[in-house]
C-alpha positions as CSV (number, residue, x, y, z in Angstrom):
1,M,9.4,-27.3,-2.4
2,S,7.2,-30.3,-1.8
3,S,3.9,-30.1,0.0
4,A,5.3,-32.2,2.9
5,E,8.2,-29.7,3.3
6,L,5.9,-26.7,3.3
7,L,3.6,-28.3,5.8
8,G,6.6,-29.3,8.0
9,W,7.8,-25.7,8.0
10,L,4.4,-24.3,8.9
11,W,4.0,-26.8,11.7
12,T,7.5,-26.4,13.1
13,D,7.6,-22.6,13.0
14,Y,4.0,-21.6,13.7
15,L,1.7,-24.4,14.8
16,R,3.6,-26.4,17.3
17,S,3.4,-23.6,19.9
18,R,-0.4,-23.7,19.6
19,M,-0.6,-27.5,19.8
20,W,-2.7,-27.6,23.0
21,L,-5.3,-25.3,21.5
22,L,-5.3,-27.3,18.2
23,G,-5.8,-30.5,20.2
24,V,-8.9,-29.2,21.9
25,A,-10.3,-28.0,18.6
26,M,-9.5,-31.4,17.0
27,I,-11.6,-33.2,19.7
28,F,-14.7,-31.1,18.9
29,M,-13.9,-31.5,15.2
30,I,-14.0,-35.3,15.5
31,L,-17.3,-35.0,17.4
32,E,-18.9,-32.8,14.7
33,G,-17.6,-35.0,11.9
34,S,-18.7,-38.2,13.5
35,M,-22.3,-36.9,13.9
36,V,-22.8,-37.2,10.1
37,G,-22.0,-40.9,10.3
38,A,-24.4,-41.3,13.3
39,L,-27.1,-39.6,11.2
40,S,-26.7,-42.0,8.3
41,Y,-26.6,-45.0,10.7
42,M,-29.9,-44.0,12.3
43,M,-31.6,-44.2,8.8
44,Q,-31.9,-48.0,9.1
45,P,-33.9,-48.1,12.4
46,M,-36.0,-45.2,11.3
47,F,-37.1,-46.9,8.0
48,D,-37.2,-50.5,9.2
49,E,-38.6,-50.1,12.7
50,I,-40.9,-47.1,12.2
51,F,-41.9,-46.7,8.6
52,V,-41.8,-50.4,7.4
53,N,-42.6,-52.4,10.6
54,G,-44.8,-49.6,12.2
55,N,-43.1,-50.0,15.7
56,S,-44.5,-47.0,17.6
57,G,-42.4,-47.8,20.6
58,A,-39.2,-47.0,18.7
59,L,-40.6,-43.6,17.7
60,G,-39.6,-41.9,20.9
61,W,-36.0,-43.1,21.3
62,V,-35.2,-42.7,17.5
63,S,-36.5,-39.1,17.6
64,A,-34.5,-38.4,20.7
65,V,-31.3,-39.8,19.2
66,F,-31.8,-37.6,16.1
67,F,-32.2,-34.5,18.3
68,L,-29.1,-35.4,20.3
69,I,-27.1,-35.8,17.1
70,F,-28.0,-32.3,15.9
71,V,-27.3,-30.7,19.3
72,V,-23.9,-32.3,19.6
73,R,-23.1,-31.4,16.0
74,G,-24.2,-27.8,16.5
75,L,-22.3,-27.2,19.7
76,S,-19.1,-28.9,18.7
77,G,-19.2,-27.0,15.4
78,V,-19.3,-23.6,17.2
79,V,-16.4,-24.5,19.5
80,Q,-14.1,-26.0,16.9
81,K,-14.7,-23.3,14.3
82,T,-14.0,-20.6,16.8
83,L,-10.8,-22.2,18.1
84,L,-9.5,-23.0,14.6
85,T,-10.3,-19.5,13.3
86,Q,-8.3,-18.1,16.2
87,I,-5.4,-20.4,15.4
88,S,-5.6,-19.4,11.7
89,L,-5.6,-15.7,12.4
90,Q,-2.8,-15.9,15.0
91,T,-0.7,-18.0,12.6
92,G,-1.2,-15.4,9.8
93,A,-0.4,-12.5,12.1
94,H,2.7,-14.4,13.3
95,I,3.9,-14.9,9.7
96,R,3.3,-11.3,8.8
97,T,5.3,-10.1,11.9
98,D,8.1,-12.4,11.1
99,M,8.2,-11.2,7.5
100,L,8.2,-7.5,8.5
101,N,10.9,-8.2,11.1
102,R,13.0,-9.9,8.4
103,L,12.4,-7.5,5.5
104,I,12.9,-4.4,7.5
105,R,16.5,-5.5,8.4
106,Q,17.5,-6.2,4.8
107,D,20.1,-3.9,3.2
108,T,19.3,-1.3,0.6
109,S,20.4,-3.5,-2.3
110,F,17.7,-6.0,-1.3
111,H,15.0,-3.3,-1.3
112,Q,16.3,-1.9,-4.7
113,T,15.6,-5.3,-6.3
114,H,12.4,-5.9,-4.3
115,P,10.1,-2.9,-4.8
116,P,7.5,-1.9,-2.1
117,G,4.6,-3.2,-4.2
118,Y,6.2,-6.6,-4.5
119,L,6.9,-6.9,-0.8
120,M,3.4,-5.6,0.1
121,Q,1.9,-8.3,-2.1
122,R,4.0,-10.9,-0.3
123,V,3.2,-9.7,3.2
124,N,-0.5,-9.1,2.6
125,A,-1.9,-11.1,-0.3
126,D,0.4,-14.2,-0.1
127,V,0.0,-14.5,3.7
128,G,-3.7,-13.8,3.2
129,A,-3.9,-16.7,0.7
130,I,-2.0,-19.0,3.2
131,N,-4.3,-17.9,6.0
132,M,-7.5,-18.4,4.0
133,V,-6.5,-21.9,2.7
134,W,-5.1,-22.9,6.1
135,R,-8.4,-21.9,7.7
136,A,-10.3,-23.9,5.0
137,I,-8.0,-26.9,5.6
138,I,-8.2,-26.9,9.3
139,T,-11.9,-26.0,9.8
140,G,-13.1,-27.9,6.7
141,A,-10.7,-30.6,5.6
142,G,-10.2,-32.0,9.1
143,K,-13.9,-32.2,9.8
144,D,-14.5,-33.6,6.3
145,M,-11.9,-36.3,6.7
146,V,-13.5,-37.4,10.0
147,S,-16.9,-37.4,8.3
148,L,-15.6,-39.3,5.3
149,V,-14.0,-42.1,7.4
150,V,-17.1,-42.5,9.6
151,L,-19.5,-42.5,6.7
152,L,-17.5,-45.1,4.8
153,G,-17.5,-47.2,8.0
154,V,-21.3,-47.0,8.1
155,A,-21.4,-48.0,4.4
156,I,-19.1,-50.9,4.9
157,N,-21.1,-52.0,7.9
158,V,-24.2,-52.2,5.6
159,D,-22.6,-54.0,2.7
160,L,-18.9,-54.3,1.8
161,V,-19.7,-55.2,-1.9
162,W,-21.9,-52.1,-2.3
163,T,-19.1,-49.9,-0.9
164,A,-16.5,-51.5,-3.3
165,I,-18.8,-50.9,-6.3
166,M,-19.3,-47.3,-5.1
167,M,-15.5,-46.7,-5.1
168,V,-14.8,-48.4,-8.4
169,G,-14.2,-45.1,-10.2
170,I,-11.5,-43.8,-7.8
171,P,-8.5,-45.4,-9.7
172,L,-9.8,-43.8,-12.9
173,V,-9.6,-40.3,-11.6
174,L,-6.3,-40.4,-9.6
175,L,-4.0,-39.5,-12.5
176,P,-6.2,-36.7,-13.9
177,I,-6.5,-35.2,-10.4
178,A,-2.7,-35.3,-10.0
179,V,-2.3,-33.5,-13.4
180,A,-4.9,-30.9,-12.5
181,Q,-3.1,-30.2,-9.1
182,R,0.2,-29.5,-10.8
183,Y,-1.6,-27.3,-13.3
184,V,-3.3,-25.3,-10.5
185,R,0.0,-24.8,-8.7
186,K,1.7,-23.5,-11.8
187,K,-1.0,-21.1,-12.7
188,A,-1.4,-19.9,-9.0
189,A,2.3,-19.1,-8.9
190,S,2.0,-17.1,-12.1
191,A,-1.1,-15.3,-10.6
192,R,0.9,-14.4,-7.5
193,D,3.7,-12.9,-9.5
194,L,1.3,-10.9,-11.6
195,G,-0.4,-9.7,-8.4
196,A,2.9,-8.4,-7.2
197,V,3.4,-6.5,-10.5
198,L,0.0,-5.0,-10.2
199,S,0.7,-3.9,-6.6
200,T,3.9,-2.3,-7.7
201,R,2.1,-0.5,-10.5
202,L,-0.5,0.9,-8.2
203,D,2.1,2.0,-5.7
204,E,3.9,3.9,-8.5
205,I,0.7,5.4,-9.8
206,F,-0.6,6.7,-6.5
207,H,2.8,8.0,-5.3
208,G,3.3,9.8,-8.7
209,I,-0.2,11.1,-9.1
210,V,0.9,14.7,-9.5
211,P,3.4,14.2,-12.4
212,I,0.9,11.8,-14.0
213,K,-1.7,14.6,-14.0
214,L,0.7,17.3,-15.1
215,N,2.0,15.1,-18.0
216,I,-1.5,14.0,-19.0
217,L,-0.6,10.3,-18.4
218,E,-3.9,9.1,-17.0
219,E,-4.9,7.1,-20.1
220,Y,-1.4,5.7,-20.5
221,Q,-1.2,4.5,-16.9
222,V,-4.7,3.0,-17.0
223,H,-3.9,1.2,-20.2
224,R,-0.7,-0.3,-18.7
225,Y,-2.5,-1.4,-15.6
226,T,-5.4,-2.8,-17.7
227,S,-3.0,-4.9,-19.8
228,Q,-1.3,-6.4,-16.8
229,Q,-4.7,-6.9,-15.1
230,K,-5.8,-9.1,-18.1
231,G,-2.8,-11.4,-17.6
232,F,-3.7,-11.7,-13.9
233,V,-7.3,-12.5,-14.6
234,R,-6.3,-15.1,-17.2
235,S,-3.9,-16.9,-14.7
236,E,-6.5,-16.8,-11.9
237,T,-9.2,-18.1,-14.2
238,R,-7.0,-21.0,-15.3
239,A,-6.2,-21.8,-11.7
240,A,-9.9,-21.8,-10.9
241,L,-10.5,-24.1,-13.9
242,G,-8.0,-26.6,-12.6
243,T,-9.5,-26.5,-9.1
244,A,-13.1,-26.9,-10.5
245,S,-11.9,-29.8,-12.7
246,I,-10.8,-31.8,-9.6
247,T,-14.3,-31.4,-8.1
248,G,-15.9,-32.3,-11.5
249,L,-13.8,-35.6,-11.6
250,I,-15.2,-36.5,-8.2
251,D,-18.7,-36.0,-9.4
252,I,-18.1,-38.2,-12.4
253,M,-16.7,-40.9,-10.2
254,A,-19.8,-40.6,-7.8
255,G,-22.2,-40.9,-10.7
256,L,-20.5,-44.1,-12.0
257,G,-20.5,-45.6,-8.4
258,F,-24.2,-44.8,-7.8
259,M,-25.2,-46.3,-11.1
260,G,-23.3,-49.6,-10.2
261,V,-24.8,-49.8,-6.7
262,L,-28.4,-49.1,-7.9
263,L,-28.1,-51.8,-10.6
264,Y,-26.6,-54.4,-8.2
265,G,-28.2,-53.4,-4.9
266,G,-31.6,-52.7,-6.4
267,S,-31.9,-56.3,-7.6
268,E,-31.0,-57.5,-4.0
269,I,-33.8,-55.4,-2.5
270,I,-36.3,-56.7,-5.0
271,A,-35.3,-60.2,-4.2
272,G,-35.7,-59.5,-0.5
273,E,-32.1,-60.1,0.4
274,K,-31.7,-56.5,1.7
275,T,-34.1,-54.2,3.5
276,V,-35.2,-50.7,2.5
277,G,-33.7,-49.4,5.7
278,Q,-30.3,-50.9,4.9
279,F,-30.4,-49.3,1.4
280,M,-31.4,-45.9,2.8
281,S,-28.7,-46.1,5.5
282,F,-26.1,-46.9,2.8
283,F,-27.5,-44.4,0.3
284,T,-27.5,-41.7,3.0
285,A,-23.9,-42.5,4.1
286,I,-22.6,-42.5,0.5
287,G,-24.6,-39.5,-0.5
288,L,-23.2,-37.6,2.5
289,A,-19.7,-39.0,2.0
290,F,-19.4,-37.5,-1.5
291,D,-20.1,-34.0,-0.2
292,P,-17.0,-34.0,2.0
293,M,-15.1,-35.9,-0.7
294,R,-15.8,-33.1,-3.2
295,R,-14.8,-30.5,-0.6
296,L,-11.6,-32.4,0.1
297,A,-10.9,-32.5,-3.6
298,S,-11.5,-28.8,-3.9
299,V,-9.2,-28.1,-0.9
300,S,-6.5,-30.1,-2.7
301,G,-6.7,-27.8,-5.6
302,T,-6.8,-24.7,-3.4
303,W,-3.8,-26.0,-1.4
304,Q,-1.8,-25.7,-4.6
305,T,-2.6,-22.0,-4.6
306,A,-1.5,-21.7,-1.0
307,A,1.6,-23.7,-1.7
308,A,2.6,-21.2,-4.4
309,S,2.2,-18.4,-1.9
310,M,4.0,-20.3,0.9
311,E,7.0,-20.9,-1.4
312,R,7.4,-17.1,-2.0
313,V,6.9,-16.3,1.7
314,K,9.5,-18.8,2.8
315,E,11.9,-17.6,0.1
316,L,11.7,-14.1,1.6
317,L,12.0,-15.4,5.2
318,D,15.0,-17.4,4.2
319,A,16.7,-14.5,2.3
320,P,20.1,-13.9,4.1
321,I,20.6,-10.6,5.9
322,L,23.9,-9.4,4.6
323,L,24.5,-6.5,7.0
324,L,24.7,-7.7,10.6
325,S,26.3,-6.5,13.8
326,P,29.6,-8.2,14.5
327,K,29.6,-11.1,17.0
328,N,31.9,-9.3,19.4
329,P,31.2,-5.6,18.8
330,V,33.5,-2.8,19.9
331,A,32.1,0.1,21.9
332,A,31.1,3.2,20.0
333,P,33.4,6.2,20.4
334,T,32.5,8.8,23.0
335,G,32.8,12.6,22.7
336,L,33.0,14.4,19.4
337,P,34.4,12.0,16.8
338,D,36.2,12.6,13.5
339,I,35.4,10.5,10.4
340,R,38.1,8.9,8.2
341,V,37.5,7.2,4.9
342,R,40.5,5.3,3.5
343,D,40.9,3.9,0.0
344,V,37.2,2.8,-0.2
345,K,36.0,0.9,-3.3
346,L,32.4,0.0,-4.0
347,S,30.6,-1.4,-7.0
348,Y,27.0,-2.3,-7.6
349,G,27.3,-5.2,-10.1
350,S,29.5,-4.0,-12.9
351,A,29.0,-0.3,-12.1
352,Q,31.9,1.0,-10.1
353,I,30.7,3.8,-7.8
354,L,33.7,4.5,-5.6
355,R,37.3,4.2,-6.8
356,G,39.6,4.3,-3.9
357,L,37.9,7.2,-2.1
358,S,39.7,8.8,0.8
359,L,38.6,11.8,2.9
360,T,38.6,13.1,6.4
361,A,35.9,15.0,8.3
362,E,37.4,16.7,11.3
363,A,35.7,16.5,14.7
364,G,33.4,19.4,15.4
365,K,33.8,20.9,12.0
366,T,31.6,21.1,8.8
367,T,32.8,19.2,5.8
368,A,30.9,19.6,2.5
369,L,30.8,17.1,-0.4
370,I,30.1,18.5,-3.8
371,G,30.3,17.0,-7.3
372,A,28.2,16.0,-10.3
373,S,25.3,13.5,-9.9
374,G,26.8,10.0,-9.7
375,A,30.0,11.2,-8.2
376,G,29.3,9.0,-5.1
377,K,28.3,11.6,-2.5
378,S,25.2,9.9,-1.2
379,T,27.0,6.6,-1.2
380,V,29.4,8.0,1.4
381,F,26.4,8.5,3.7
382,N,25.2,5.0,3.1
383,L,28.7,3.7,4.0
384,L,29.0,5.8,7.1
385,T,25.7,4.5,8.4
386,R,26.3,0.9,7.1
387,L,23.3,0.8,4.8
388,V,25.9,-0.8,2.5
389,D,29.4,-2.2,3.0
390,P,32.4,-1.5,0.7
391,Q,34.3,-4.2,-1.1
392,A,37.6,-2.7,0.0
393,G,38.9,0.0,2.3
394,T,38.1,1.2,5.8
395,I,35.7,3.7,7.3
396,E,36.4,4.9,10.9
397,V,34.4,7.0,13.2
398,G,36.3,8.3,16.2
399,G,39.1,5.8,15.4
400,V,36.7,2.8,15.4
401,A,35.9,0.9,12.2
402,V,32.1,1.1,11.5
403,N,31.9,-2.6,10.8
404,R,33.2,-3.4,14.3
405,M,30.4,-1.6,16.1
406,A,26.9,-2.9,16.8
407,L,24.6,-1.5,14.2
408,N,22.3,0.2,16.7
409,D,25.4,1.8,18.5
410,L,26.7,3.0,15.1
411,R,23.5,4.6,14.0
412,N,22.9,6.2,17.3
413,L,25.9,8.4,16.4
414,Y,24.1,10.1,13.5
415,S,21.3,12.5,12.9
416,V,20.3,12.6,9.2
417,V,18.4,15.3,7.4
418,T,17.7,14.7,3.7
419,Q,15.7,16.6,1.0
420,D,13.0,13.9,1.3
421,A,11.7,14.8,4.7
422,L,10.0,11.5,5.6
423,L,7.1,11.9,8.0
424,F,4.8,9.2,9.1
425,D,1.0,9.3,9.0
426,D,0.8,10.2,12.6
427,T,0.7,13.3,14.8
428,L,3.3,16.1,14.7
429,R,4.4,15.2,18.2
430,E,4.9,11.5,17.4
431,N,6.9,12.4,14.3
432,I,9.3,14.3,16.5
433,V,9.6,12.0,19.5
434,L,9.3,8.7,17.5
435,G,8.0,6.7,20.4
436,R,10.2,8.1,23.1
437,T,8.5,8.5,26.5
438,D,11.4,10.2,28.3
439,V,11.1,13.6,26.6
440,S,10.2,16.4,29.0
441,A,7.9,19.3,28.0
442,E,10.8,21.7,28.3
443,E,13.1,19.6,26.2
444,L,10.5,19.3,23.5
445,Q,9.8,23.0,23.5
446,G,13.5,23.7,23.2
447,V,13.8,21.7,20.0
448,L,10.6,23.2,18.6
449,D,12.0,26.7,19.0
450,A,15.5,25.8,17.7
451,A,14.0,24.1,14.6
452,H,11.6,27.0,14.0
453,V,8.6,24.6,14.3
454,S,7.2,27.0,16.9
455,D,6.8,29.6,14.1
456,F,4.0,27.6,12.3
457,L,2.7,25.6,15.2
458,P,0.0,28.1,16.3
459,K,-1.5,27.9,12.8
460,L,-2.3,24.2,13.2
461,E,-5.7,23.5,14.6
462,N,-4.6,20.8,17.0
463,G,-1.0,22.0,17.5
464,L,1.4,19.1,18.2
465,D,-1.5,16.6,18.0
466,T,-2.2,17.6,14.4
467,L,-2.1,14.6,12.0
468,V,0.5,15.4,9.3
469,G,-1.0,13.0,6.7
470,L,0.6,10.5,4.5
471,R,4.3,11.4,4.1
472,G,3.5,14.7,5.8
473,S,1.2,15.8,3.0
474,A,-0.7,18.2,5.4
475,L,2.5,20.3,5.8
476,S,4.5,22.4,3.4
477,G,8.0,21.4,2.3
478,G,9.6,23.9,4.6
479,Q,7.5,22.8,7.5
480,R,8.3,19.1,6.9
481,Q,12.0,19.9,6.9
482,R,11.7,21.8,10.2
483,V,10.0,18.9,11.8
484,V,12.8,16.6,10.6
485,I,15.3,19.0,12.0
486,A,13.5,19.1,15.4
487,R,13.6,15.2,15.4
488,A,17.4,15.4,14.7
489,L,17.9,18.0,17.5
490,L,16.0,15.7,19.9
491,R,18.3,12.8,19.0
492,N,21.2,15.0,20.1
493,T,23.8,12.9,18.3
494,P,27.5,13.9,17.8
495,I,27.4,13.6,14.0
496,L,25.1,15.3,11.6
497,L,24.6,14.2,8.0
498,L,22.8,16.7,5.7
499,D,21.9,15.5,2.2
500,E,20.5,18.3,0.0
501,A,18.4,19.4,3.0
502,T,17.2,22.7,1.4
503,S,17.4,21.9,-2.3
504,A,13.6,21.6,-2.8
505,L,12.6,24.7,-0.9
506,D,11.7,28.2,-2.0
507,A,14.0,31.1,-1.0
508,Q,11.9,32.1,2.1
509,S,11.6,28.5,3.4
510,E,15.3,27.9,2.7
511,K,16.3,30.9,4.8
512,V,14.3,29.6,7.8
513,V,15.4,26.0,7.4
514,Q,19.1,27.0,6.9
515,A,19.0,28.9,10.1
516,A,17.6,25.8,11.9
517,L,20.4,23.7,10.3
518,D,23.0,26.1,11.4
519,Q,21.7,25.8,15.0
520,L,21.6,22.0,14.6
521,S,25.2,21.7,13.3
522,E,26.7,23.7,16.2
523,G,29.0,21.5,18.3
524,R,28.7,18.5,15.9
525,T,30.8,16.8,13.3
526,T,28.8,17.7,10.2
527,I,29.0,16.4,6.7
528,V,26.9,18.2,4.0
529,I,26.0,17.2,0.5
530,A,24.8,20.2,-1.5
531,H,24.4,21.2,-5.1
532,R,23.7,24.8,-4.2
533,L,27.2,26.2,-3.5
534,S,25.7,29.1,-1.6
535,T,24.8,26.8,1.2
536,I,28.3,25.5,1.8
537,R,30.5,28.6,1.2
538,N,31.2,28.8,5.0
539,A,32.1,25.1,5.4
540,D,35.4,24.4,7.2
541,K,36.4,22.2,4.3
542,I,34.9,21.5,0.9
543,V,35.6,18.1,-0.7
544,V,35.2,17.9,-4.5
545,M,34.3,14.5,-5.8
546,D,34.3,13.2,-9.3
547,R,33.6,9.6,-10.5
548,G,34.0,8.1,-7.0
549,Q,37.2,9.9,-6.1
550,V,38.3,13.1,-4.3
551,V,39.8,15.4,-6.9
552,D,40.3,18.5,-4.7
553,E,39.6,19.9,-1.3
554,G,40.0,23.1,0.7
555,T,38.0,26.2,1.7
556,H,35.8,28.1,-0.7
557,E,38.4,30.7,-1.3
558,E,41.2,28.2,-1.8
559,L,39.3,26.2,-4.3
560,L,38.3,29.3,-6.3
561,A,41.9,30.5,-6.3
562,R,43.1,27.1,-7.6
563,G,40.6,26.9,-10.4
564,G,39.5,23.4,-11.4
565,L,36.2,21.6,-11.1
566,Y,34.9,23.6,-8.1
567,A,35.6,26.9,-9.8
568,D,33.9,25.7,-13.0
569,L,30.8,24.6,-11.1
570,Y,30.8,27.9,-9.2
571,R,30.9,29.9,-12.5
572,L,28.0,27.8,-13.9
573,Q,25.8,28.6,-10.9
574,F,26.6,32.3,-10.3
575,E,27.6,33.9,-13.6
576,D,25.5,36.8,-14.8
577,G,26.1,37.3,-18.5
578,L,29.9,37.5,-18.7
579,T,30.3,38.7,-15.1
580,V,30.4,36.1,-12.4
581,V,28.4,37.2,-9.3
582,D,28.4,35.5,-6.0
583,P,25.2,34.8,-3.9
584,D,25.4,38.2,-2.2
585,G,25.5,40.0,-5.6
586,V,29.2,40.9,-5.5
587,A,31.5,40.3,-8.5
588,A,33.6,37.4,-7.3
589,L,35.3,35.9,-10.3
590,R,35.5,37.2,-13.9
591,P,36.5,35.4,-17.0
592,T,39.8,36.3,-18.6
593,A,39.9,38.3,-21.9
594,A,40.5,35.1,-23.9
595,E,37.5,33.5,-22.2
596,N,35.3,36.5,-23.0
597,E,36.1,36.0,-26.7
598,A,34.8,32.4,-26.5
599,P,31.2,31.5,-27.4
600,P,28.7,32.0,-24.6
601,Q,28.5,28.2,-24.0
602,N,32.3,28.0,-23.3
603,W,31.8,27.6,-19.6
604,L,29.3,24.7,-20.0
605,Q,31.6,23.1,-22.6
606,K,34.6,23.4,-20.2
607,F,32.7,21.9,-17.3
608,V,31.4,19.0,-19.4
609,S,34.9,18.5,-20.7
610,R,36.2,18.2,-17.1
611,M,33.4,15.7,-16.3
612,L,34.5,13.6,-19.2
613,G,38.1,13.7,-18.2
614,N,39.2,15.8,-21.2
615,N,41.9,18.2,-20.1
616,S,42.2,20.0,-23.4
């Protein structure tokens, strides 16, 4: 995008609403900038009337004018800098809020292709770069532009020819400056991209600090980060070189102009055609003018850095939100709903995840989904909650298609408990109520008891006001799961989705958490994803999935009696030598005589063969 388009976007979306404040600041900016011109103008009476002519009567009023110039400049500078800094900070905060508001509503596929480190770099570093440069442009460039115009006016008033000689070098540096600006923008864009890569790398390192230590990967990770850091430093250095080159070209132009004026104007002063006061006024005006000119040239280079960041910020703000509520939503079902998935197909790029999936979860009953990794079990949850939409097929909750309900109404039907018990870096209480202010003490105590949070609450120093740490790091895995279950109980939704809710727990914690889950699932339509078959034996229906399709369904006993994929998986989990033992230690299913003669790995081979579609 061009600079004009970027500035137009910034003005239309973020600055127009602050126009009155910006106008007041501009008035004081003009006052401050014009005082530099007044200072150079007063050089002529100071030299000619006081120093050369010895007019003592002019001493008082010239001194008073100089004092007034500095007072006005000081006061106006304080006001305009304060106001413009406020505008700058408010603008940056507004952009960050808009970005978060936009990014948080994007679908899961967007976040899979835009890792957290990348988005954090965009929200923090890129908006910070925009904010920093914007503040420099407003507080510096505006004042410098006013100063430059006024000072050139003073110089022209002294002698137009001298001013023309002074500016003779400008045409010579315009093309090099334009080239340098394009170079700076290119390198700044590269630096911003590398900065996003570095943020992502740090995010991965600190989140994976335990496996890094256990696998002795400290040196490896530091080496990777250092290599990428070198590229970032190289791009930033080259961008700084381009910006500094612009300022250097201005200095060369200034030197050429001063040499010309001194040669031409000096002869006029020697001949008595010009006074010393006129030359000092001109010299002061031009000398002061080149200072803002250098800063303006520097800002033009820095602007290219901001422009690179602005392009990326605007790109994210303009990214379409694919999953939206329908324009005329249908009311969500009331009561206890059933769930029906009919001939659903879903692909991610060329990878086909679901291939005509159909299943039913009856109202008020527990339906379990089992199958190998990649069978599409978790994708079903994403479809039910509209984290993703299928390419074909229908999904109904209580007879209403999920894509016809408002997103908030749809998601208010679900409570979700996963193996990754996400807690926020806040108090235990806030992690359960999640901002609700209508929860009574009795209601809260009820969910604490039902979720077995009350069992470990007395051990916490500050009880419900205990900070749980980043991602709940101050709590054990079992405690985190019980907090999430308490949160789900408080939501009191008609549908419960459980995704491997106990898979990461030890036996003792699993027993407590499973009891809380049993309490939670009572009177709800429940769908369970589990790899541990012991946790779903009592489900009303077990749905067996393979390669995005339902290959079998029934109760635990029915599926075992029929054989097939479920029976094979059951054997793999519970066989003890050649005798298959169920979770309670009772022999439940024994291999046939022919199977006993097979090699010990026969069961694994048979299961893998079924996974590969080989029926031999």
